[in-house]
C-alpha positions in Angstrom: -27.1 -23.8 -15.7 -28.6 -20.8 -14.1 -32.3 -20.7 -14.8 -35.9 -20.2 -13.5 -38.7 -22.5 -14.5 -42.3 -21.6 -14.0 -45.2 -24.0 -13.8 -48.8 -24.3 -12.7 -50.5 -22.3 -15.4 -53.6 -23.5 -17.2 -57.2 -22.8 -18.1 -59.5 -21.7 -15.3 -63.0 -20.2 -15.1 -63.6 -16.7 -13.8 -63.6 -16.7 -10.0 -61.2 -19.7 -9.9 -57.8 -20.2 -8.5 -54.3 -21.2 -9.5 -51.0 -21.5 -7.8 -47.9 -20.9 -9.9 -44.4 -22.1 -9.0 -41.0 -20.8 -9.9 -38.0 -23.1 -9.3 -34.5 -21.6 -9.4 -31.6 -23.9 -10.4 -27.9 -23.2 -10.7 -28.3 -20.4 -8.1 -30.2 -19.5 -5.0 -32.5 -16.5 -4.4 -30.6 -15.5 -1.4 -31.3 -11.9 -0.7 -32.0 -11.0 -4.3 -35.4 -9.7 -5.5 -38.0 -12.2 -6.6 -40.7 -10.8 -8.9 -43.8 -12.1 -10.8 -44.9 -10.4 -14.0 -47.9 -10.7 -16.2 -47.8 -10.2 -20.0 -51.3 -10.0 -21.4 -51.9 -10.6 -25.1 -50.7 -7.6 -27.1 -49.5 -5.8 -24.0 -46.3 -5.1 -22.2 -45.0 -7.0 -19.2 -46.4 -5.7 -15.9 -44.9 -6.3 -12.4 -47.6 -7.9 -10.2 -45.9 -8.8 -7.0 -42.4 -8.9 -5.6 -40.0 -9.3 -2.7 -37.5 -6.5 -2.9 -33.7 -7.0 -2.3 -33.0 -8.0 1.3 -36.7 -8.0 2.1 -39.3 -10.7 2.9 -42.1 -8.1 2.8 -44.4 -8.7 -0.2 -45.5 -5.8 -2.4 -48.4 -6.0 -4.9 -49.8 -4.1 -7.9 -53.1 -2.6 -6.9 -55.1 -4.7 -9.3 -54.1 -7.9 -7.7 -53.8 -6.9 -4.0 -56.1 -9.0 -1.9 -56.4 -11.7 -4.6 -52.8 -12.7 -5.2 -50.2 -13.9 -2.7 -46.5 -14.1 -3.4 -44.4 -16.4 -1.2 -41.1 -18.2 -1.3 -39.4 -21.3 0.2 -35.7 -20.7 0.3 -35.0 -24.2 1.4 -36.5 -25.5 -1.9 -35.4 -22.4 -3.8 -38.9 -22.0 -5.0 -41.2 -18.9 -5.3 -44.9 -19.1 -5.6 -47.8 -16.9 -6.8 -51.2 -18.0 -5.5 -54.0 -16.4 -7.4 -57.6 -16.3 -6.3 -60.8 -14.8 -7.7 -59.3 -14.8 -11.2 -60.7 -12.5 -13.8 -60.5 -12.5 -17.6 -58.1 -9.6 -17.4 -55.6 -11.9 -15.5 -55.1 -13.9 -18.7 -51.6 -13.9 -20.0 -48.1 -15.3 -19.7 -46.7 -15.2 -16.1 -43.0 -14.8 -15.6 -40.7 -15.2 -12.6 -37.6 -12.9 -12.4 -34.6 -12.7 -10.1 -31.0 -11.7 -10.2 -27.7 -13.6 -9.7 -24.2 -12.2 -9.8 -25.4 -9.1 -11.6 -27.4 -11.1 -14.2 -31.1 -10.6 -14.6 -32.7 -14.1 -14.8 -36.1 -14.8 -16.4 -38.1 -17.9 -16.7 -39.8 -19.0 -19.9 -43.2 -18.2 -18.6 -46.4 -20.1 -17.9 -49.7 -19.5 -19.6 -52.8 -18.6 -17.6 -56.1 -18.4 -19.4 -59.2 -17.2 -17.5 -62.3 -18.1 -19.6 -65.7 -19.7 -19.3 
């Protein structure tokens, strides 16, 4: 079964850190894109960080640049999003996204709540 599974979310205080994981099964990332999105409560899904097709150079949304780091381990078929200096506005469901054989693949999401 082709799927992505995110994990690592939770409740964290402002200024804290979390590291999210996204494991691909049934396919490999290969040279496809790997993207992390945030969907805040009552909002649309925003692209936060990604590796473009055939690229290992990360790109970030301005609001997370310098605080978030996207990485990937192709040997384990896992992508990561390391988040530091978290803010209340970072609260939301975080999704991993990639593509395999023309099919856009999404995970089920992992909840991140930044609150004191």
